[in-house]
C-alpha beads as a LAMMPS data file, in Angstrom:
LAMMPS data file: protein, C-alpha beads

82 atoms
81 bonds

1 atom types
1 bond types

-500.0 500.0 xlo xhi
-500.0 500.0 ylo yhi
-500.0 500.0 zlo zhi

Masses

1 110.0

Atoms # bond

1 1 1 46.379 193.697 309.160
2 1 1 42.987 192.163 308.448
3 1 1 41.814 191.805 304.855
4 1 1 38.015 191.531 304.973
5 1 1 35.959 189.439 302.587
6 1 1 35.962 186.022 304.264
7 1 1 36.376 184.392 307.660
8 1 1 40.019 183.662 308.472
9 1 1 42.297 182.202 311.132
10 1 1 45.989 182.656 311.956
11 1 1 48.203 181.151 314.674
12 1 1 51.062 183.223 316.093
13 1 1 53.858 180.887 317.225
14 1 1 56.660 182.104 319.509
15 1 1 59.610 180.500 321.259
16 1 1 63.003 181.544 322.609
17 1 1 64.425 181.548 319.100
18 1 1 67.943 180.470 320.012
19 1 1 67.787 176.840 321.159
20 1 1 65.858 173.587 320.893
21 1 1 63.605 173.990 323.952
22 1 1 60.579 174.084 321.627
23 1 1 61.136 170.342 321.203
24 1 1 60.404 170.032 324.943
25 1 1 57.147 171.971 324.569
26 1 1 58.543 175.355 325.567
27 1 1 56.687 177.650 323.171
28 1 1 53.430 179.565 322.984
29 1 1 50.689 180.031 320.421
30 1 1 47.953 182.646 320.076
31 1 1 45.102 182.039 317.620
32 1 1 43.511 184.988 315.819
33 1 1 40.053 184.471 314.257
34 1 1 38.326 186.944 311.942
35 1 1 34.535 186.776 311.600
36 1 1 33.757 188.704 308.435
37 1 1 29.985 188.961 308.955
38 1 1 30.272 190.519 312.424
39 1 1 33.592 192.260 311.600
40 1 1 35.032 190.898 314.832
41 1 1 38.596 189.755 315.506
42 1 1 38.981 187.282 318.360
43 1 1 42.446 186.949 319.875
44 1 1 42.216 183.680 321.793
45 1 1 43.835 182.726 325.053
46 1 1 47.569 182.086 324.857
47 1 1 48.525 178.412 324.975
48 1 1 51.884 177.385 326.450
49 1 1 54.833 179.363 327.728
50 1 1 58.600 179.595 327.612
51 1 1 61.356 181.418 329.567
52 1 1 61.527 185.127 328.760
53 1 1 58.084 185.165 327.117
54 1 1 56.370 188.537 326.781
55 1 1 53.392 188.296 329.165
56 1 1 51.628 191.541 328.233
57 1 1 51.660 193.330 324.883
58 1 1 49.793 195.605 322.547
59 1 1 48.561 194.467 319.146
60 1 1 47.939 197.143 316.522
61 1 1 45.039 195.804 314.458
62 1 1 44.042 197.439 311.182
63 1 1 41.375 196.498 308.670
64 1 1 42.712 197.126 305.161
65 1 1 41.198 200.406 304.008
66 1 1 39.401 200.960 307.309
67 1 1 39.433 200.961 311.095
68 1 1 42.529 200.700 313.262
69 1 1 42.640 199.829 316.984
70 1 1 45.292 199.098 319.593
71 1 1 44.469 196.057 321.729
72 1 1 45.957 195.361 325.157
73 1 1 46.619 191.628 325.518
74 1 1 47.719 189.696 328.608
75 1 1 47.001 186.111 327.555
76 1 1 43.210 186.009 327.924
77 1 1 40.687 185.988 325.081
78 1 1 39.885 189.415 323.641
79 1 1 37.214 190.288 321.061
80 1 1 37.622 193.412 318.957
81 1 1 34.798 194.890 316.893
82 1 1 36.261 196.617 313.835

Bonds

1 1 1 2
2 1 2 3
3 1 3 4
4 1 4 5
5 1 5 6
6 1 6 7
7 1 7 8
8 1 8 9
9 1 9 10
10 1 10 11
11 1 11 12
12 1 12 13
13 1 13 14
14 1 14 15
15 1 15 16
16 1 16 17
17 1 17 18
18 1 18 19
19 1 19 20
20 1 20 21
21 1 21 22
22 1 22 23
23 1 23 24
24 1 24 25
25 1 25 26
26 1 26 27
27 1 27 28
28 1 28 29
29 1 29 30
30 1 30 31
31 1 31 32
32 1 32 33
33 1 33 34
34 1 34 35
35 1 35 36
36 1 36 37
37 1 37 38
38 1 38 39
39 1 39 40
40 1 40 41
41 1 41 42
42 1 42 43
43 1 43 44
44 1 44 45
45 1 45 46
46 1 46 47
47 1 47 48
48 1 48 49
49 1 49 50
50 1 50 51
51 1 51 52
52 1 52 53
53 1 53 54
54 1 54 55
55 1 55 56
56 1 56 57
57 1 57 58
58 1 58 59
59 1 59 60
60 1 60 61
61 1 61 62
62 1 62 63
63 1 63 64
64 1 64 65
65 1 65 66
66 1 66 67
67 1 67 68
68 1 68 69
69 1 69 70
70 1 70 71
71 1 71 72
72 1 72 73
73 1 73 74
74 1 74 75
75 1 75 76
76 1 76 77
77 1 77 78
78 1 78 79
79 1 79 80
80 1 80 81
81 1 81 82
């Protein structure tokens, strides 16, 4: 969910969740950036990987009190106009 009113950034961190492999660099991050003026959400390229990682997914993006879109994501940068 995006709450408009200011630019914002969020980093989604994921790992296997059941061991210490993250200490060996086995994790991924995806940065989300909201540009309030252009009402655009950028989902940046995925950084890193780990065994069993979800390679392709759908993000349901909703602006509070407004537009909702489903975004297909496979690890490359995606820009969504909301």
